[in-house]
N, CA, C, O and the ligand as a Tripos MOL2 file, in Angstrom:
@<TRIPOS>MOLECULE
protein
  297   295    75     0     0
PROTEIN
NO_CHARGES

@<TRIPOS>ATOM
      1 N          11.2040  -18.3280    9.1510 N.3       1 MET1
      2 CA         10.6940  -18.5040    7.7860 C.3       1 MET1
      3 C          11.7540  -18.0740    6.7730 C.2       1 MET1
      4 O          12.3720  -17.0220    6.9380 O.2       1 MET1
      5 N          11.9640  -18.8480    5.7600 N.am      2 PRO2
      6 CA         12.9800  -18.4790    4.7710 C.3       2 PRO2
      7 C          12.5100  -17.3500    3.8590 C.2       2 PRO2
      8 O          11.3140  -17.1450    3.6490 O.2       2 PRO2
      9 N          13.4700  -16.6430    3.3380 N.am      3 ILE3
     10 CA         13.1770  -15.5880    2.3620 C.3       3 ILE3
     11 C          13.3670  -16.1670    0.9680 C.2       3 ILE3
     12 O          14.3980  -16.7700    0.6690 O.2       3 ILE3
     13 N          12.3680  -15.9780    0.1250 N.am      4 TYR4
     14 CA         12.4770  -16.4270   -1.2450 C.3       4 TYR4
     15 C          12.5800  -15.2220   -2.1630 C.2       4 TYR4
     16 O          12.0720  -14.1430   -1.8600 O.2       4 TYR4
     17 N          13.2330  -15.4210   -3.2680 N.am      5 GLU5
     18 CA         13.4040  -14.3490   -4.2330 C.3       5 GLU5
     19 C          12.5700  -14.6790   -5.4620 C.2       5 GLU5
     20 O          12.5970  -15.7950   -5.9800 O.2       5 GLU5
     21 N          11.8370  -13.6790   -5.9070 N.am      6 TYR6
     22 CA         10.9900  -13.8590   -7.0790 C.3       6 TYR6
     23 C          11.3660  -12.8420   -8.1220 C.2       6 TYR6
     24 O          11.9040  -11.7780   -7.8160 O.2       6 TYR6
     25 N          11.0740  -13.1850   -9.3670 N.am      7 VAL7
     26 CA         11.3030  -12.2340  -10.4350 C.3       7 VAL7
     27 C           9.9930  -12.0560  -11.1850 C.2       7 VAL7
     28 O           9.2960  -13.0250  -11.4870 O.2       7 VAL7
     29 N           9.6710  -10.8070  -11.4790 N.am      8 CYS8
     30 CA          8.4560  -10.5150  -12.2210 C.3       8 CYS8
     31 C           8.7500  -10.5840  -13.7050 C.2       8 CYS8
     32 O           9.6880   -9.9530  -14.1930 O.2       8 CYS8
     33 N           7.9420  -11.3590  -14.4260 N.am      9 LEU9
     34 CA          8.1820  -11.5280  -15.8510 C.3       9 LEU9
     35 C           7.5850  -10.3850  -16.6570 C.2       9 LEU9
     36 O           7.8150  -10.2890  -17.8630 O.2       9 LEU9
     37 N           6.8300   -9.5290  -16.0120 N.am     10 GLU10
     38 CA          6.2430   -8.3740  -16.6930 C.3      10 GLU10
     39 C           7.1820   -7.1750  -16.6450 C.2      10 GLU10
     40 O           7.5320   -6.6090  -17.6810 O.2      10 GLU10
     41 N           7.5840   -6.7960  -15.4480 N.am     11 CYS11
     42 CA          8.4240   -5.6060  -15.3260 C.3      11 CYS11
     43 C           9.8670   -5.9450  -14.9850 C.2      11 CYS11
     44 O          10.7150   -5.0620  -14.8530 O.2      11 CYS11
     45 N          10.1340   -7.2510  -14.8440 N.am     12 ASN12
     46 CA         11.5170   -7.6890  -14.7330 C.3      12 ASN12
     47 C          12.2450   -7.2810  -13.4600 C.2      12 ASN12
     48 O          13.4760   -7.2700  -13.4290 O.2      12 ASN12
     49 N          11.5280   -6.9560  -12.4460 N.am     13 ILE13
     50 CA         12.2050   -6.6500  -11.2020 C.3      13 ILE13
     51 C          12.2610   -7.9000  -10.3260 C.2      13 ILE13
     52 O          11.4860   -8.8410  -10.4950 O.2      13 ILE13
     53 N          13.1790   -7.8760   -9.4120 N.am     14 LYS14
     54 CA         13.2730   -8.9470   -8.4280 C.3      14 LYS14
     55 C          12.7720   -8.4310   -7.0930 C.2      14 LYS14
     56 O          12.9750   -7.2660   -6.7500 O.2      14 LYS14
     57 N          12.1330   -9.2820   -6.3630 N.am     15 PHE15
     58 CA         11.7110   -8.8910   -5.0290 C.3      15 PHE15
     59 C          11.7600  -10.1120   -4.1160 C.2      15 PHE15
     60 O          11.6950  -11.2560   -4.5680 O.2      15 PHE15
     61 N          11.8750   -9.8430   -2.8510 N.am     16 ASP16
     62 CA         11.9690  -10.9090   -1.8660 C.3      16 ASP16
     63 C          10.6640  -11.0440   -1.1140 C.2      16 ASP16
     64 O           9.9400  -10.0670   -0.9210 O.2      16 ASP16
     65 N          10.3700  -12.2500   -0.6930 N.am     17 ALA17
     66 CA          9.1840  -12.4540    0.1300 C.3      17 ALA17
     67 C           9.5080  -13.4750    1.2080 C.2      17 ALA17
     68 O          10.1760  -14.4820    0.9730 O.2      17 ALA17
     69 N           9.0180  -13.1800    2.3730 N.am     18 LEU18
     70 CA          9.1790  -14.0830    3.5050 C.3      18 LEU18
     71 C           7.9800  -15.0220    3.5150 C.2      18 LEU18
     72 O           6.8570  -14.5970    3.7860 O.2      18 LEU18
     73 N           8.2120  -16.2750    3.2260 N.am     19 ARG19
     74 CA          7.0940  -17.1990    3.1120 C.3      19 ARG19
     75 C           7.4590  -18.5290    3.7480 C.2      19 ARG19
     76 O           8.6340  -18.8730    3.8820 O.2      19 ARG19
     77 N           6.4510  -19.2510    4.1280 N.am     20 SER20
     78 CA          6.7330  -20.5890    4.6230 C.3      20 SER20
     79 C           7.0780  -21.4920    3.4450 C.2      20 SER20
     80 O           6.7340  -21.1940    2.3010 O.2      20 SER20
     81 N           7.7480  -22.5770    3.7290 N.am     21 MET21
     82 CA          8.2070  -23.4390    2.6430 C.3      21 MET21
     83 C           7.0560  -23.9660    1.8030 C.2      21 MET21
     84 O           7.1960  -24.1460    0.5940 O.2      21 MET21
     85 N           5.9330  -24.2100    2.4330 N.am     22 SER22
     86 CA          4.8120  -24.7680    1.6830 C.3      22 SER22
     87 C           4.2250  -23.7460    0.7140 C.2      22 SER22
     88 O           3.5320  -24.1060   -0.2370 O.2      22 SER22
     89 N           4.5120  -22.4530    0.9660 N.am     23 ASP23
     90 CA          4.0170  -21.4170    0.0620 C.3      23 ASP23
     91 C           5.0400  -20.9920   -0.9770 C.2      23 ASP23
     92 O           4.7660  -20.1330   -1.8140 O.2      23 ASP23
     93 N           6.2010  -21.5860   -0.9210 N.am     24 ALA24
     94 CA          7.3100  -21.0890   -1.7380 C.3      24 ALA24
     95 C           6.9810  -21.0520   -3.2200 C.2      24 ALA24
     96 O           7.3730  -20.1200   -3.9220 O.2      24 ALA24
     97 N           6.2690  -22.0500   -3.6960 N.am     25 ASP25
     98 CA          5.9750  -22.1010   -5.1200 C.3      25 ASP25
     99 C           4.5560  -21.6720   -5.4420 C.2      25 ASP25
    100 O           4.1060  -21.8010   -6.5800 O.2      25 ASP25
    101 N           3.8620  -21.1690   -4.4580 N.am     26 ALA26
    102 CA          2.5280  -20.6520   -4.7080 C.3      26 ALA26
    103 C           2.6360  -19.3320   -5.4690 C.2      26 ALA26
    104 O           3.6320  -18.6210   -5.3370 O.2      26 ALA26
    105 N           1.6250  -19.0020   -6.2610 N.am     27 PRO27
    106 CA          1.6780  -17.7490   -7.0210 C.3      27 PRO27
    107 C           1.8050  -16.5510   -6.0870 C.2      27 PRO27
    108 O           1.2110  -16.5130   -5.0100 O.2      27 PRO27
    109 N           2.5760  -15.5970   -6.5160 N.am     28 ILE28
    110 CA          2.7410  -14.3840   -5.7260 C.3      28 ILE28
    111 C           2.6460  -13.1910   -6.6730 C.2      28 ILE28
    112 O           3.0740  -13.2570   -7.8260 O.2      28 ILE28
    113 N           2.0810  -12.1100   -6.1680 N.am     29 HIS29
    114 CA          1.9310  -10.9250   -7.0100 C.3      29 HIS29
    115 C           3.1700  -10.0590   -6.9300 C.2      29 HIS29
    116 O           3.7760   -9.9070   -5.8700 O.2      29 HIS29
    117 N           3.5330   -9.4980   -8.0620 N.am     30 CYS30
    118 CA          4.6510   -8.5730   -8.1110 C.3      30 CYS30
    119 C           4.3470   -7.3660   -7.2410 C.2      30 CYS30
    120 O           3.2480   -6.8130   -7.2850 O.2      30 CYS30
    121 N           5.3290   -6.9690   -6.4540 N.am     31 GLU31
    122 CA          5.0710   -5.8330   -5.5670 C.3      31 GLU31
    123 C           5.1540   -4.5040   -6.3190 C.2      31 GLU31
    124 O           4.8010   -3.4550   -5.7800 O.2      31 GLU31
    125 N           5.6130   -4.5570   -7.5410 N.am     32 ASN32
    126 CA          5.7400   -3.3360   -8.3260 C.3      32 ASN32
    127 C           4.5300   -3.1080   -9.2340 C.2      32 ASN32
    128 O           3.9480   -2.0230   -9.2300 O.2      32 ASN32
    129 N           4.1500   -4.1280  -10.0130 N.am     33 CYS33
    130 CA          3.0710   -3.9380  -10.9860 C.3      33 CYS33
    131 C           1.8480   -4.7900  -10.6550 C.2      33 CYS33
    132 O           0.8340   -4.7140  -11.3500 O.2      33 CYS33
    133 N           1.9350   -5.5990   -9.6000 N.am     34 ASP34
    134 CA          0.8250   -6.4190   -9.1390 C.3      34 ASP34
    135 C           0.4380   -7.5240  -10.1170 C.2      34 ASP34
    136 O          -0.6440   -8.1000  -10.0050 O.2      34 ASP34
    137 N           1.2940   -7.8140  -11.0540 N.am     35 SER35
    138 CA          1.0530   -8.9440  -11.9400 C.3      35 SER35
    139 C           1.3150  -10.2490  -11.1900 C.2      35 SER35
    140 O           2.1500  -10.2970  -10.2870 O.2      35 SER35
    141 N           0.5970  -11.3000  -11.5690 N.am     36 ASP36
    142 CA          0.9260  -12.5880  -10.9720 C.3      36 ASP36
    143 C           1.7880  -13.4250  -11.9210 C.2      36 ASP36
    144 O           1.9570  -14.6300  -11.7400 O.2      36 ASP36
    145 N           2.3120  -12.7620  -12.9100 N.am     37 HIS37
    146 CA          3.2000  -13.4160  -13.8700 C.3      37 HIS37
    147 C           4.6340  -13.3910  -13.3180 C.2      37 HIS37
    148 O           5.5180  -12.7110  -13.8380 O.2      37 HIS37
    149 N           4.8160  -14.1530  -12.2590 N.am     38 THR38
    150 CA          6.0950  -14.1270  -11.5680 C.3      38 THR38
    151 C           6.6670  -15.5310  -11.4690 C.2      38 THR38
    152 O           5.9600  -16.5230  -11.6400 O.2      38 THR38
    153 N           7.9200  -15.5900  -11.1990 N.am     39 SER39
    154 CA          8.5880  -16.8730  -11.1000 C.3      39 SER39
    155 C           9.5770  -16.8340   -9.9470 C.2      39 SER39
    156 O          10.1910  -15.8010   -9.6820 O.2      39 SER39
    157 N           9.7260  -17.9340   -9.2820 N.am     40 ARG40
    158 CA         10.6490  -17.9510   -8.1600 C.3      40 ARG40
    159 C          12.0760  -18.0480   -8.6690 C.2      40 ARG40
    160 O          12.3940  -18.8930   -9.5060 O.2      40 ARG40
    161 N          12.9130  -17.1950   -8.1670 N.am     41 ALA41
    162 CA         14.3330  -17.2590   -8.5080 C.3      41 ALA41
    163 C          15.0410  -18.0850   -7.4490 C.2      41 ALA41
    164 O          14.6750  -18.0680   -6.2740 O.2      41 ALA41
    165 N          16.0410  -18.7910   -7.8790 N.am     42 ILE42
    166 CA         16.8250  -19.5410   -6.9040 C.3      42 ILE42
    167 C          17.8190  -18.5720   -6.2690 C.2      42 ILE42
    168 O          18.7700  -18.1190   -6.9060 O.2      42 ILE42
    169 N          17.5790  -18.2770   -5.0360 N.am     43 SER43
    170 CA         18.4590  -17.3380   -4.3580 C.3      43 SER43
    171 C          19.6920  -18.0530   -3.8360 C.2      43 SER43
    172 O          19.7430  -19.2810   -3.7630 O.2      43 SER43
    173 N          20.6710  -17.2600   -3.4810 N.am     44 LEU44
    174 CA         21.8680  -17.8120   -2.8930 C.3      44 LEU44
    175 C          21.5320  -18.5890   -1.6340 C.2      44 LEU44
    176 O          22.0950  -19.6490   -1.3590 O.2      44 LEU44
    177 N          20.6010  -18.0320   -0.8800 N.am     45 PHE45
    178 CA         20.1910  -18.6620    0.3650 C.3      45 PHE45
    179 C          19.6180  -20.0530    0.1070 C.2      45 PHE45
    180 O          19.9740  -21.0140    0.7880 O.2      45 PHE45
    181 N          18.7430  -20.1520   -0.8640 N.am     46 ALA46
    182 CA         18.1220  -21.4330   -1.1760 C.3      46 ALA46
    183 C          19.1570  -22.4170   -1.6900 C.2      46 ALA46
    184 O          19.1400  -23.5970   -1.3400 O.2      46 ALA46
    185 N          20.0610  -21.9160   -2.5270 N.am     47 ALA47
    186 CA         21.0880  -22.7910   -3.0790 C.3      47 ALA47
    187 C          21.9350  -23.3740   -1.9560 C.2      47 ALA47
    188 O          22.3310  -24.5390   -1.9920 O.2      47 ALA47
    189 N          22.2000  -22.5460   -0.9700 N.am     48 HIS48
    190 CA         22.9970  -23.0300    0.1540 C.3      48 HIS48
    191 C          22.2660  -24.0950    0.9510 C.2      48 HIS48
    192 O          22.8520  -25.1130    1.3210 O.2      48 HIS48
    193 N          20.9970  -23.8640    1.2140 N.am     49 SER49
    194 CA         20.3080  -24.8030    2.0720 C.3      49 SER49
    195 C          19.9980  -26.1050    1.3500 C.2      49 SER49
    196 O          19.8610  -27.1500    1.9870 O.2      49 SER49
    197 N          19.8860  -26.0530    0.0220 N.am     50 GLU50
    198 CA         19.6110  -27.2780   -0.7160 C.3      50 GLU50
    199 C          20.8920  -28.0800   -0.9460 C.2      50 GLU50
    200 O          20.8550  -29.3080   -1.0150 O.2      50 GLU50
    201 N          22.0070  -27.3920   -1.0630 N.am     51 GLY51
    202 CA         23.2440  -28.0990   -1.3390 C.3      51 GLY51
    203 C          24.3140  -27.7290   -0.3400 C.2      51 GLY51
    204 O          25.3430  -27.1580   -0.6980 O.2      51 GLY51
    205 N          24.0710  -28.0530    0.9010 N.am     52 ARG52
    206 CA         24.9910  -27.5470    1.9080 C.3      52 ARG52
    207 C          26.3580  -28.2000    1.8490 C.2      52 ARG52
    208 O          27.2920  -27.7690    2.5260 O.2      52 ARG52
    209 N          26.4730  -29.2410    1.0360 N.am     53 VAL53
    210 CA         27.7830  -29.8420    0.8040 C.3      53 VAL53
    211 C          28.7210  -28.8420    0.1470 C.2      53 VAL53
    212 O          29.9140  -28.7830    0.4460 O.2      53 VAL53
    213 N          28.1410  -28.0560   -0.7620 N.am     54 VAL54
    214 CA         28.9300  -27.1490   -1.5790 C.3      54 VAL54
    215 C          29.6060  -26.0630   -0.7580 C.2      54 VAL54
    216 O          30.8040  -25.8120   -0.8880 O.2      54 VAL54
    217 N          28.8180  -25.4340    0.0790 N.am     55 ALA55
    218 CA         29.2680  -24.1610    0.6060 C.3      55 ALA55
    219 C          30.2140  -24.2560    1.7940 C.2      55 ALA55
    220 O          31.1830  -23.5000    1.8650 O.2      55 ALA55
    221 N          29.9630  -25.1430    2.7040 N.am     56 GLY56
    222 CA         30.7760  -25.1360    3.9050 C.3      56 GLY56
    223 C          30.5640  -23.8360    4.6500 C.2      56 GLY56
    224 O          29.5140  -23.2090    4.5060 O.2      56 GLY56
    225 N          31.5090  -23.4270    5.4220 N.am     57 ALA57
    226 CA         31.3740  -22.1710    6.1440 C.3      57 ALA57
    227 C          32.3030  -21.1370    5.5470 C.2      57 ALA57
    228 O          33.3850  -20.8790    6.0750 O.2      57 ALA57
    229 N          31.8800  -20.5490    4.4530 N.am     58 GLY58
    230 CA         32.6540  -19.4860    3.8440 C.3      58 GLY58
    231 C          33.9380  -19.9560    3.1960 C.2      58 GLY58
    232 O          34.8380  -19.1510    2.9550 O.2      58 GLY58
    233 N          34.0410  -21.2300    2.9120 N.am     59 SER59
    234 CA         35.2510  -21.7180    2.2560 C.3      59 SER59
    235 C          35.0270  -21.7940    0.7520 C.2      59 SER59
    236 O          34.0830  -21.2030    0.2290 O.2      59 SER59
    237 N          35.8730  -22.5020    0.0760 N.am     60 ALA60
    238 CA         35.8190  -22.5190   -1.3750 C.3      60 ALA60
    239 C          34.5400  -23.1600   -1.8970 C.2      60 ALA60
    240 O          33.9860  -24.0730   -1.2860 O.2      60 ALA60
    241 N          34.0950  -22.6680   -3.0220 N.am     61 CYS61
    242 CA         32.9590  -23.2930   -3.6760 C.3      61 CYS61
    243 C          33.4430  -24.4830   -4.4860 C.2      61 CYS61
    244 O          34.6490  -24.7010   -4.6050 O.2      61 CYS61
    245 N          32.5240  -25.2510   -5.0410 N.am     62 SER62
    246 CA         32.9090  -26.4780   -5.7260 C.3      62 SER62
    247 C          33.6700  -26.2130   -7.0180 C.2      62 SER62
    248 O          34.3070  -27.1130   -7.5650 O.2      62 SER62
    249 N          33.6030  -24.9720   -7.5060 N.am     63 ALA63
    250 CA         34.2230  -24.6710   -8.7880 C.3      63 ALA63
    251 C          35.7030  -24.3570   -8.6610 C.2      63 ALA63
    252 O          36.4150  -24.3090   -9.6640 O.2      63 ALA63
    253 N          36.1680  -24.1460   -7.4550 N.am     64 CYS64
    254 CA         37.5830  -23.7930   -7.3360 C.3      64 CYS64
    255 C          38.2850  -24.6830   -6.3320 C.2      64 CYS64
    256 O          37.6540  -25.2790   -5.4590 O.2      64 CYS64
    257 N          39.5540  -24.7630   -6.4640 N.am     65 THR65
    258 CA         40.3390  -25.6410   -5.6030 C.3      65 THR65
    259 C          41.0350  -24.8770   -4.4960 C.2      65 THR65
    260 O          41.4300  -25.4600   -3.4860 O.2      65 THR65
    261 N          41.1840  -23.5940   -4.6780 N.am     66 SER66
    262 CA         41.8010  -22.8060   -3.6190 C.3      66 SER66
    263 C          40.7430  -22.3850   -2.6120 C.2      66 SER66
    264 O          39.5790  -22.7600   -2.7500 O.2      66 SER66
    265 N          41.1150  -21.6330   -1.6270 N.am     67 SER67
    266 CA         40.1470  -21.1480   -0.6510 C.3      67 SER67
    267 C          39.6640  -19.7570   -1.0010 C.2      67 SER67
    268 O          39.0190  -19.0860   -0.1970 O.2      67 SER67
    269 N          39.9860  -19.3330   -2.2160 N.am     68 ASN68
    270 CA         39.5960  -17.9760   -2.6160 C.3      68 ASN68
    271 C          38.6240  -18.0570   -3.7760 C.2      68 ASN68
    272 O          38.9800  -18.4970   -4.8690 O.2      68 ASN68
    273 N          37.3980  -17.6310   -3.5340 N.am     69 CYS69
    274 CA         36.3570  -17.7100   -4.5470 C.3      69 CYS69
    275 C          36.1600  -16.3830   -5.2650 C.2      69 CYS69
    276 O          35.1420  -16.1990   -5.9330 O.2      69 CYS69
    277 N          37.0840  -15.4720   -5.1500 N.am     70 SER70
    278 CA         36.8210  -14.1320   -5.6680 C.3      70 SER70
    279 C          36.6160  -14.1130   -7.1720 C.2      70 SER70
    280 O          36.0240  -13.1730   -7.7020 O.2      70 SER70
    281 N          37.0950  -15.1300   -7.8660 N.am     71 SER71
    282 CA         36.9100  -15.1320   -9.3130 C.3      71 SER71
    283 C          35.6830  -15.9330   -9.7370 C.2      71 SER71
    284 O          35.3640  -16.0130  -10.9230 O.2      71 SER71
    285 N          35.0000  -16.5220   -8.7630 N.am     72 CYS72
    286 CA         33.8280  -17.3370   -9.0720 C.3      72 CYS72
    287 C          32.5580  -16.4850   -9.0310 C.2      72 CYS72
    288 O          32.5020  -15.4640   -8.3460 O.2      72 CYS72
    289 N          31.5610  -16.9150   -9.7650 N.am     73 GLU73
    290 CA         30.2700  -16.2550   -9.7140 C.3      73 GLU73
    291 C          29.5360  -16.5860   -8.4210 C.2      73 GLU73
    292 O          28.7400  -15.7830   -7.9330 O.2      73 GLU73
    293 N          29.7910  -17.7330   -7.8820 N.am     74 ILE74
    294 CA         29.0410  -18.2010   -6.7200 C.3      74 ILE74
    295 C          29.4120  -17.4690   -5.4840 C.2      74 ILE74
    296 O          28.8670  -17.7460   -4.4150 O.2      74 ILE74
    297 ZN          6.0130   -6.5710  -12.0160 Zn       75 ZN75
@<TRIPOS>BOND
     1     1     2 1
     2     2     3 1
     3     3     4 2
     4     3     5 am
     5     5     6 1
     6     6     7 1
     7     7     8 2
     8     7     9 am
     9     9    10 1
    10    10    11 1
    11    11    12 2
    12    11    13 am
    13    13    14 1
    14    14    15 1
    15    15    16 2
    16    15    17 am
    17    17    18 1
    18    18    19 1
    19    19    20 2
    20    19    21 am
    21    21    22 1
    22    22    23 1
    23    23    24 2
    24    23    25 am
    25    25    26 1
    26    26    27 1
    27    27    28 2
    28    27    29 am
    29    29    30 1
    30    30    31 1
    31    31    32 2
    32    31    33 am
    33    33    34 1
    34    34    35 1
    35    35    36 2
    36    35    37 am
    37    37    38 1
    38    38    39 1
    39    39    40 2
    40    39    41 am
    41    41    42 1
    42    42    43 1
    43    43    44 2
    44    43    45 am
    45    45    46 1
    46    46    47 1
    47    47    48 2
    48    47    49 am
    49    49    50 1
    50    50    51 1
    51    51    52 2
    52    51    53 am
    53    53    54 1
    54    54    55 1
    55    55    56 2
    56    55    57 am
    57    57    58 1
    58    58    59 1
    59    59    60 2
    60    59    61 am
    61    61    62 1
    62    62    63 1
    63    63    64 2
    64    63    65 am
    65    65    66 1
    66    66    67 1
    67    67    68 2
    68    67    69 am
    69    69    70 1
    70    70    71 1
    71    71    72 2
    72    71    73 am
    73    73    74 1
    74    74    75 1
    75    75    76 2
    76    75    77 am
    77    77    78 1
    78    78    79 1
    79    79    80 2
    80    79    81 am
    81    81    82 1
    82    82    83 1
    83    83    84 2
    84    83    85 am
    85    85    86 1
    86    86    87 1
    87    87    88 2
    88    87    89 am
    89    89    90 1
    90    90    91 1
    91    91    92 2
    92    91    93 am
    93    93    94 1
    94    94    95 1
    95    95    96 2
    96    95    97 am
    97    97    98 1
    98    98    99 1
    99    99   100 2
   100    99   101 am
   101   101   102 1
   102   102   103 1
   103   103   104 2
   104   103   105 am
   105   105   106 1
   106   106   107 1
   107   107   108 2
   108   107   109 am
   109   109   110 1
   110   110   111 1
   111   111   112 2
   112   111   113 am
   113   113   114 1
   114   114   115 1
   115   115   116 2
   116   115   117 am
   117   117   118 1
   118   118   119 1
   119   119   120 2
   120   119   121 am
   121   121   122 1
   122   122   123 1
   123   123   124 2
   124   123   125 am
   125   125   126 1
   126   126   127 1
   127   127   128 2
   128   127   129 am
   129   129   130 1
   130   130   131 1
   131   131   132 2
   132   131   133 am
   133   133   134 1
   134   134   135 1
   135   135   136 2
   136   135   137 am
   137   137   138 1
   138   138   139 1
   139   139   140 2
   140   139   141 am
   141   141   142 1
   142   142   143 1
   143   143   144 2
   144   143   145 am
   145   145   146 1
   146   146   147 1
   147   147   148 2
   148   147   149 am
   149   149   150 1
   150   150   151 1
   151   151   152 2
   152   151   153 am
   153   153   154 1
   154   154   155 1
   155   155   156 2
   156   155   157 am
   157   157   158 1
   158   158   159 1
   159   159   160 2
   160   159   161 am
   161   161   162 1
   162   162   163 1
   163   163   164 2
   164   163   165 am
   165   165   166 1
   166   166   167 1
   167   167   168 2
   168   167   169 am
   169   169   170 1
   170   170   171 1
   171   171   172 2
   172   171   173 am
   173   173   174 1
   174   174   175 1
   175   175   176 2
   176   175   177 am
   177   177   178 1
   178   178   179 1
   179   179   180 2
   180   179   181 am
   181   181   182 1
   182   182   183 1
   183   183   184 2
   184   183   185 am
   185   185   186 1
   186   186   187 1
   187   187   188 2
   188   187   189 am
   189   189   190 1
   190   190   191 1
   191   191   192 2
   192   191   193 am
   193   193   194 1
   194   194   195 1
   195   195   196 2
   196   195   197 am
   197   197   198 1
   198   198   199 1
   199   199   200 2
   200   199   201 am
   201   201   202 1
   202   202   203 1
   203   203   204 2
   204   203   205 am
   205   205   206 1
   206   206   207 1
   207   207   208 2
   208   207   209 am
   209   209   210 1
   210   210   211 1
   211   211   212 2
   212   211   213 am
   213   213   214 1
   214   214   215 1
   215   215   216 2
   216   215   217 am
   217   217   218 1
   218   218   219 1
   219   219   220 2
   220   219   221 am
   221   221   222 1
   222   222   223 1
   223   223   224 2
   224   223   225 am
   225   225   226 1
   226   226   227 1
   227   227   228 2
   228   227   229 am
   229   229   230 1
   230   230   231 1
   231   231   232 2
   232   231   233 am
   233   233   234 1
   234   234   235 1
   235   235   236 2
   236   235   237 am
   237   237   238 1
   238   238   239 1
   239   239   240 2
   240   239   241 am
   241   241   242 1
   242   242   243 1
   243   243   244 2
   244   243   245 am
   245   245   246 1
   246   246   247 1
   247   247   248 2
   248   247   249 am
   249   249   250 1
   250   250   251 1
   251   251   252 2
   252   251   253 am
   253   253   254 1
   254   254   255 1
   255   255   256 2
   256   255   257 am
   257   257   258 1
   258   258   259 1
   259   259   260 2
   260   259   261 am
   261   261   262 1
   262   262   263 1
   263   263   264 2
   264   263   265 am
   265   265   266 1
   266   266   267 1
   267   267   268 2
   268   267   269 am
   269   269   270 1
   270   270   271 1
   271   271   272 2
   272   271   273 am
   273   273   274 1
   274   274   275 1
   275   275   276 2
   276   275   277 am
   277   277   278 1
   278   278   279 1
   279   279   280 2
   280   279   281 am
   281   281   282 1
   282   282   283 1
   283   283   284 2
   284   283   285 am
   285   285   286 1
   286   286   287 1
   287   287   288 2
   288   287   289 am
   289   289   290 1
   290   290   291 1
   291   291   292 2
   292   291   293 am
   293   293   294 1
   294   294   295 1
   295   295   296 2
@<TRIPOS>SUBSTRUCTURE
     1 MET1         2 RESIDUE 1 A MET
     2 PRO2         6 RESIDUE 1 A PRO
     3 ILE3        10 RESIDUE 1 A ILE
     4 TYR4        14 RESIDUE 1 A TYR
     5 GLU5        18 RESIDUE 1 A GLU
     6 TYR6        22 RESIDUE 1 A TYR
     7 VAL7        26 RESIDUE 1 A VAL
     8 CYS8        30 RESIDUE 1 A CYS
     9 LEU9        34 RESIDUE 1 A LEU
    10 GLU10       38 RESIDUE 1 A GLU
    11 CYS11       42 RESIDUE 1 A CYS
    12 ASN12       46 RESIDUE 1 A ASN
    13 ILE13       50 RESIDUE 1 A ILE
    14 LYS14       54 RESIDUE 1 A LYS
    15 PHE15       58 RESIDUE 1 A PHE
    16 ASP16       62 RESIDUE 1 A ASP
    17 ALA17       66 RESIDUE 1 A ALA
    18 LEU18       70 RESIDUE 1 A LEU
    19 ARG19       74 RESIDUE 1 A ARG
    20 SER20       78 RESIDUE 1 A SER
    21 MET21       82 RESIDUE 1 A MET
    22 SER22       86 RESIDUE 1 A SER
    23 ASP23       90 RESIDUE 1 A ASP
    24 ALA24       94 RESIDUE 1 A ALA
    25 ASP25       98 RESIDUE 1 A ASP
    26 ALA26      102 RESIDUE 1 A ALA
    27 PRO27      106 RESIDUE 1 A PRO
    28 ILE28      110 RESIDUE 1 A ILE
    29 HIS29      114 RESIDUE 1 A HIS
    30 CYS30      118 RESIDUE 1 A CYS
    31 GLU31      122 RESIDUE 1 A GLU
    32 ASN32      126 RESIDUE 1 A ASN
    33 CYS33      130 RESIDUE 1 A CYS
    34 ASP34      134 RESIDUE 1 A ASP
    35 SER35      138 RESIDUE 1 A SER
    36 ASP36      142 RESIDUE 1 A ASP
    37 HIS37      146 RESIDUE 1 A HIS
    38 THR38      150 RESIDUE 1 A THR
    39 SER39      154 RESIDUE 1 A SER
    40 ARG40      158 RESIDUE 1 A ARG
    41 ALA41      162 RESIDUE 1 A ALA
    42 ILE42      166 RESIDUE 1 A ILE
    43 SER43      170 RESIDUE 1 A SER
    44 LEU44      174 RESIDUE 1 A LEU
    45 PHE45      178 RESIDUE 1 A PHE
    46 ALA46      182 RESIDUE 1 A ALA
    47 ALA47      186 RESIDUE 1 A ALA
    48 HIS48      190 RESIDUE 1 A HIS
    49 SER49      194 RESIDUE 1 A SER
    50 GLU50      198 RESIDUE 1 A GLU
    51 GLY51      202 RESIDUE 1 A GLY
    52 ARG52      206 RESIDUE 1 A ARG
    53 VAL53      210 RESIDUE 1 A VAL
    54 VAL54      214 RESIDUE 1 A VAL
    55 ALA55      218 RESIDUE 1 A ALA
    56 GLY56      222 RESIDUE 1 A GLY
    57 ALA57      226 RESIDUE 1 A ALA
    58 GLY58      230 RESIDUE 1 A GLY
    59 SER59      234 RESIDUE 1 A SER
    60 ALA60      238 RESIDUE 1 A ALA
    61 CYS61      242 RESIDUE 1 A CYS
    62 SER62      246 RESIDUE 1 A SER
    63 ALA63      250 RESIDUE 1 A ALA
    64 CYS64      254 RESIDUE 1 A CYS
    65 THR65      258 RESIDUE 1 A THR
    66 SER66      262 RESIDUE 1 A SER
    67 SER67      266 RESIDUE 1 A SER
    68 ASN68      270 RESIDUE 1 A ASN
    69 CYS69      274 RESIDUE 1 A CYS
    70 SER70      278 RESIDUE 1 A SER
    71 SER71      282 RESIDUE 1 A SER
    72 CYS72      286 RESIDUE 1 A CYS
    73 GLU73      290 RESIDUE 1 A GLU
    74 ILE74      294 RESIDUE 1 A ILE
    75 ZN75       297 GROUP 0 **** ****
């Protein structure tokens, strides 16, 4: 099961949840304040699996031409 990252819009913390893909966008309660005012964050993991063209195996990201991504945000 993939891990999804959520952000609470009330207390602004991020938390991870292990959920099946069909539950990924279902409402989830904040583990800190129990609010359901939360939103799914696009995690690095999700970005990789959705755009696997980009990442390769630890090589350069699409924003750089060298094999060193140390100056990139990604
Ligand atoms: Zn919260």
